[in-house]
C-alpha positions in Angstrom: -230.5 -121.6 -200.9 -233.8 -121.9 -202.8 -235.2 -125.0 -204.4 -237.0 -124.6 -207.7 -239.5 -127.0 -209.1 -240.9 -126.1 -212.5 -244.5 -127.1 -213.1 -244.2 -126.5 -216.8 -241.4 -127.0 -219.2 -241.8 -125.3 -222.6 -240.2 -127.4 -225.4 -239.9 -126.2 -229.0 -242.4 -128.0 -231.3 -239.6 -129.5 -233.4 -238.4 -131.5 -230.4 -241.8 -132.7 -229.3 -242.2 -135.1 -232.2 -238.5 -136.1 -232.2 -237.5 -139.3 -230.5 -235.4 -138.6 -227.4 -232.3 -140.4 -228.8 -229.9 -140.2 -225.9 -230.4 -138.5 -222.5 -227.4 -138.3 -220.2 -227.4 -136.9 -216.6 -225.4 -136.8 -213.5 -226.4 -138.9 -210.4 -225.7 -136.9 -207.2 -228.3 -134.3 -206.6 -229.8 -135.0 -210.0 -231.2 -138.5 -210.2 -231.0 -138.8 -206.4 -231.5 -136.2 -203.8 -228.2 -137.0 -201.9 -224.5 -136.8 -202.6 -223.1 -140.3 -202.3 -219.7 -139.2 -201.1 -221.4 -137.4 -198.1 -223.5 -140.5 -197.4 -220.3 -142.7 -197.4 -218.5 -140.0 -195.2 -221.3 -140.3 -192.6 -220.3 -143.9 -192.1 -216.7 -142.9 -191.8 -217.4 -140.1 -189.4 -215.8 -137.7 -191.8 -218.8 -135.8 -193.3 -217.6 -132.4 -192.0 -214.1 -133.0 -193.4 -215.6 -134.0 -196.8 -217.8 -130.9 -196.8 -214.8 -128.7 -196.1 -212.9 -130.1 -199.0 -216.0 -129.8 -201.2 -216.3 -126.1 -200.2 -212.6 -125.5 -201.1 -213.2 -127.0 -204.5 -216.3 -125.0 -205.1 -214.3 -121.8 -204.2 -211.7 -122.8 -206.9 -209.0 -123.7 -204.4 -208.8 -127.3 -205.6 -209.5 -128.9 -208.9 -211.9 -131.9 -209.3 -209.1 -134.5 -209.1 -207.6 -133.0 -206.0 -211.0 -132.7 -204.3 -211.9 -136.3 -205.2 -208.7 -137.8 -203.9 -208.8 -135.8 -200.7 -212.5 -136.7 -200.0 -212.0 -140.4 -200.9 -209.0 -140.5 -198.5 -211.3 -139.8 -195.6 -213.1 -143.1 -196.3 -210.1 -145.3 -195.6 -211.0 -148.3 -193.4 -214.8 -148.2 -194.0 -216.2 -151.7 -194.6 -217.2 -152.4 -198.2 -220.6 -153.4 -196.9 -221.3 -149.7 -196.7 -222.1 -149.6 -200.4 -225.3 -151.6 -199.9 -226.3 -149.6 -196.8 -225.9 -146.3 -198.8 -227.7 -147.7 -201.8 -230.6 -148.7 -199.7 -230.9 -145.2 -198.2 -230.8 -143.3 -201.6 -233.9 -141.3 -202.4 -234.6 -140.7 -206.1 -235.3 -137.1 -207.1 -239.0 -136.7 -207.8 -239.6 -137.3 -211.5 -236.3 -139.1 -212.1 -237.8 -142.5 -212.6 -240.6 -141.0 -214.8 -237.9 -139.4 -216.9 -236.0 -142.6 -217.4 -239.3 -144.4 -218.3 -240.4 -141.7 -220.7 -237.1 -141.8 -222.6 -237.4 -145.6 -222.9 -241.1 -145.3 -224.1 -239.9 -142.9 -226.8 -237.3 -145.4 -228.0 -234.4 -143.6 -226.4 -231.4 -144.6 -224.4 -230.7 -143.2 -220.9 -227.2 -142.9 -219.5 -225.4 -141.3 -216.5 -221.9 -139.9 -216.2 -221.0 -139.5 -212.6 -218.1 -138.3 -210.5 -219.5 -140.7 -207.9 -218.7 -144.4 -207.5 -219.4 -147.4 -209.6 -220.1 -149.5 -206.5 -223.3 -147.5 -205.8 -224.0 -146.1 -209.3 -224.1 -149.5 -211.0 -226.8 -151.1 -208.8 -228.8 -147.8 -208.7 -228.8 -147.6 -212.5 -229.8 -151.3 -212.8 -232.6 -150.7 -210.3 -233.8 -147.7 -212.3 -233.5 -149.4 -215.7 -230.7 -147.0 -216.9 -228.9 -148.3 -220.0 -225.3 -147.0 -219.5 -223.2 -145.5 -216.8 -219.7 -144.3 -216.1 -218.3 -143.6 -212.6 -215.2 -143.9 -210.5 -214.1 -147.1 -208.8 -213.2 -147.1 -205.1 -210.4 -149.4 -204.2 -211.3 -152.1 -201.8 -208.8 -154.5 -200.1 -209.6 -157.1 -197.5 -213.2 -156.0 -197.4 -212.4 -152.3 -196.6 -212.0 -149.1 -198.5 -208.4 -148.1 -199.0 -209.1 -144.4 -199.4 -208.1 -144.5 -203.0 -209.8 -144.5 -206.4 
């Protein structure tokens, strides 16, 4: 797999003078360099199992909902304190914070829509000054993940 990092982005002149309005992105491997489900799975000892389910979904064997439920099921029993541990370890993608700041300087609004988890996405967005976010919720009972969304 190759990583590409453009040094120059060509934007039509009509857009240069336009206010950004609304910018919406994903979180995993977009605003941050990691995939939160994989980071959570590390703490559950199930990263390989999660990777296998992800591969099956990418090959068209599972739809998103099936994949999500199967991957989340592997997190059953993990203490909810893992959310802060994972949040503290997240690495913003180079330029992500600058993009959020540029949108705001231009009078725009920045949002994220994520297949990830509110428990990590919300504090990440608050830290980065992101205006709006939507993500899945992981069920927690008695201080531990139940393995359900």
